[in-house]
N, C-alpha and C positions, 0 to 999 in steps of 0.2 A: 428218643421217644419219652413221653411223659410217663408217670408212674402207673397210669391206668392201662398202658399197653396199646392204646388206640391213637392218641393224639401226639403230634410233634410238640416239642417244648417251645413256648413263645420266645421271641427274640429278646435278648437282654441288652444288646447294644446295636447301634446302627452301623451300616457300612455302605459306602457308595457302590460296592461291587456285589452286594447281596440284597435282593428285594424281599427277604423273608420277613422283615419287620412289618412292612405294609401288608403282606399277605396274612400274617398271623393276627393282625389287628382286627380281622373280621371273624375271629373264632367265636365270640359271643353271639354274633348273628347266626352263625352256623348251628350253635347249640340250641337256639330257639326252635329249630326244625327237628331236633333229635328227641326220641323217647327211648327209654331203656327197658329192656325185658330182663328181669332178674332171674338168674339161675342159682349159681353158687354164691353170688354176692361179693366176689373177689375184685372185679373190675369196675364196679359201680360205686361212686362215692355217696355216702349216706346223706349228707347235708346239701351238697352242691349240685348233684345231678337230678334230672327230672325223671324219676322212676316211680314215685307213688301217685296214687289217684288224686291226692290233694294238691299236687304241684311240687315245686322245688322247696324242700323242707326249710332251708335257711331263710327263704322269703316268707314262708307261712308262719314260722316260729323264730323270728329274728332274735328274741330275747334268749331263748334256750340255746340257739346256735352260738351266741356270744359267750354263754356260760360253759359250753362244752370244751373239754380238752382235746376232743377227737375231731377237730376240723380237718378237712381234706383226707379223711379216712374212709375206707371202703365199708360196705354194709356188714360184711362178715366179722369185722372187728368190733361191732356193737353187740354181738351176741356170742355167748359161750356154749350154746347148746344147739344140736341139730334137730331137736324134737319139734313138736307142734302142740300148743303155741310156743313161740320163741320167748326167751327171757332176755330183755334188753338192758344194756348198760351204756348210758349216754355220756358217762365220764364228766359229770358236772363238777365245777371247781369248788362249790360250796353247797350248803343245804339250801333248798328252795324256799322262797316265801309263799304266802298263800296264793298270790296271783300266778306265780310261776308253777305252782303245783297244779293249778287248774289247766294251764297250758300243757303241762306234761301229761295230764290225763287225756286231753284232746289228742295229743300226739300218739299215745298208746292206743287209743280207739282207732286212729287212722292206720296203725300198724297191725291191727288185730288179725287181719287175714293174710299177712305176709308169711311166706314159707320159703326157706332156702333149700335147694336141691344140690347137694355137693357134686353129683355126677353130671350136672347140666351147666354149660358155660353161659355167662351173661351175654346178652345181645344188645345191639343198638339199631333201632329202626328209624327211617326217615318218615316223619308223620305228614310232611307236606305233599307227598306223592302217594297215590293209592297202591303202588307196587311195593312201597316200603323201602325203595332204593333211592339214593341221592341223585338228583338231577339239577343241573345248573339253572334250567328254566324255572323250576319250582322255587329255588332260592331267590332268584331275581324277582319273581312275582311277589314273594313274601316281603322282600326289602321295599319294593315299590308300594305295596298295600299298607304296610305299617309305617311308612314314611321315615324309617330310620337310616336310610342310605341315600346319598346324593345321586341323582340320575346323571350319569356322565353323558352329556349331549353328543359328543363325536362318536359314540360307541358304534352305531350302525354303519356310518360312512367308512369307518376304519376296518372293522373286523368282518363285515359282510362284503367287502370289495373282492373282486376276482383277481387278487394279486398274490404273489408268493408270501408265505408266512413271515419270512425275514423282513420283507418290505412293510408288512402290517406292523410288526413289532417296532421297526424303526420309526414309522409314522406315529405310533402310540407314544414312544419315548419323546418324540419331537413335541407332540401336543402337551405332554406333561412337563416339558422343559428339562428333560433328563439327558440330553445329548452332551457329549464332551466338547463343547465349544470353548473358546478362549476364556469367556467370563466365568463359566462353570469351573474350569480347571484352576483358574486363579483364585476363586473363592474356596475351593477345596484345599488348595496348597498355597496359602498366602505368603509363605516364606520363599517361594520360587518366583522367578521372573519369567513368565511365559512369553516366548518369542517364536514366531510373530504373534502379537496379541491383536492385530487388526484382521479384518475380514479378508480372506485370501481371494475373494472374487472381485472386490472393488478397491481394496487398499486405501479406503477413505474413512473407515469407522471401526470401532471395536466390534469384535465378533460375539454375537449372541444368537440363540436359536431363531428368534423372530426376525432379527436383522438378516441373518444369512439366508433364510428360506423365503422371506417376504419383502423386507424393506430395502435390501441392498439394490442399488441401481441395476446391476446385472440380473438379479433375480426378478425384479419388477419387469424388465424387458421380456423375460421369458414368460411370465404370467400374462403380460399384454399380448404376446404372440399367440398364446393359447386362446385368449378371449376373442382375438381378432379372427382366428381360424374357425371358431364356432359361432361367429356373428353375435357375440354377447357383450353388453356393456355392464360392467360390475366394478364397484369400488373394492379393491383388495383390503381385507380386514387388517387390523393392527397386529394380531398374533395368530399363531397356529391353532390355538384352541378355538378361537372364533371362526377361523377358516374352515375347520372340519365340523363346526357346529351348525353352520348355515347351510341349508339345503336349497339349492337353486336348480332349476330345470334348464340348464344351458343347452342340452341336446334334445330336450323333450321329456315326456313323462313315461315313455315306454320302458320295458325291461332292458332292451338293448341300450337305450340312451343312458339309463342309470348305471349300467355296468361299465360302459365306455367312459363316462364322465368320472366315475370313481377311479378307474384305472389311470386316466389322464392326470388327475390331481395328485395321486400317489407317485406317479412316474415323474412329475415335475420335481417334487421335493427329494425323491430318491436320487435323481440324476444331478441335482444341485449339490447334494451331499457327496456323491462320488467325485464330481468335478472339484469340489473343495479339497477332498482328501488327496487327490492326485497332484494338485498344485502345491500342497504342503509337504507331502512325503515322497514325491517323485520329482525328478528333473523334468518338469512338464510346464510348458508355457501357458497351456490352457487353450480352449476353443472359443469361438464366438457364439452368440445367442442362436444364430441360424443352425449351426451344426448341432448344438445341444438340443434344440427343438426337434431335429430329425431323430435323435436318440430317444427323446421322450415319446414321440409318435411310434417309434419302433417297439419300445417296450410296452407301451399302453395297448397297442394293437395286438401284440403277441399274447399278453395276459388276457385280454378280452376274448381273443379267438379260442381260448381253451374252455370257455364257458359253453353251456348247452345252447344258449341264445344265439351264439355265433358259430355253431357247429358246421354250418354250410358256407361260412364266409372265411376265406383265407386271410391271414393278417396283412399281406400286401394290399389287398382290396380295402381293408379298413384304413390303412395308412394313407392311401391315395385321396380318399374323400371321407372325412369323419362324419359329415352331416348326412351324406347319401346312404350310408350303411344303417343308419338308425331311423330313417324315414319310412 
């Protein structure tokens, strides 16, 4: 934990096994939605946290902040008395000039009504939601409104699909290019000779995420089988990011159609990955496209059947005719 007792420490170095660096990079965006309610002043930083009515003090008084020795210190360390009004010690490195004295006077005026209560703990509230509690929805809305975060196009198609969580996580990693394919492992460990380094499904090209799941001749045939089954003509995109960013109504625009199409897309990439792993790590010759397509239909139908939209439709019925169950 960080010194304030609330936050985890930011990542200091990256690791292929730990996603914490990417997660902690959004900490500043999170802070924009926080407001601090001062009690004893032990857990709130004087300069850096948003606790005063005038805003974050280091941004309002940048010159005084740079002169202070007490950067990243809590509020209670700036005062030596518990009375009211408080006596402030900002710990300046030198005597202030005329301009800085004027700023210091403004700062003291801003702090005039501040009172520390030693028996009351500091609190942090979420100002972006009326309840004062953090919600992912309010943070996402804030990021979109202020334009400080990139809107990740495949978000809806991946995370709102009616598929198991582990499948969603796998697809998310595929879209980000984070799967441990041959090219990724070789890049992470350049001193090793990765063998086999070619695609286990076609044995004709080097293995990458986009090749394995989209461009491989074996994978392309599976995608073509899916499109033929739903009577759709579509040019398969070059990469997984584009694949899950494009929204097409292959089965129609109804709720059932969207659920089943999302399950089918994720079932295709999931079964391609399982097939690849079995061929590499097991004494397994592999199956043809037709048999793998049967597996795709089975899993997609099973996942879709667990949703409320298909509560009266058993998964064998979905498997038999994909178009009929959504019409």
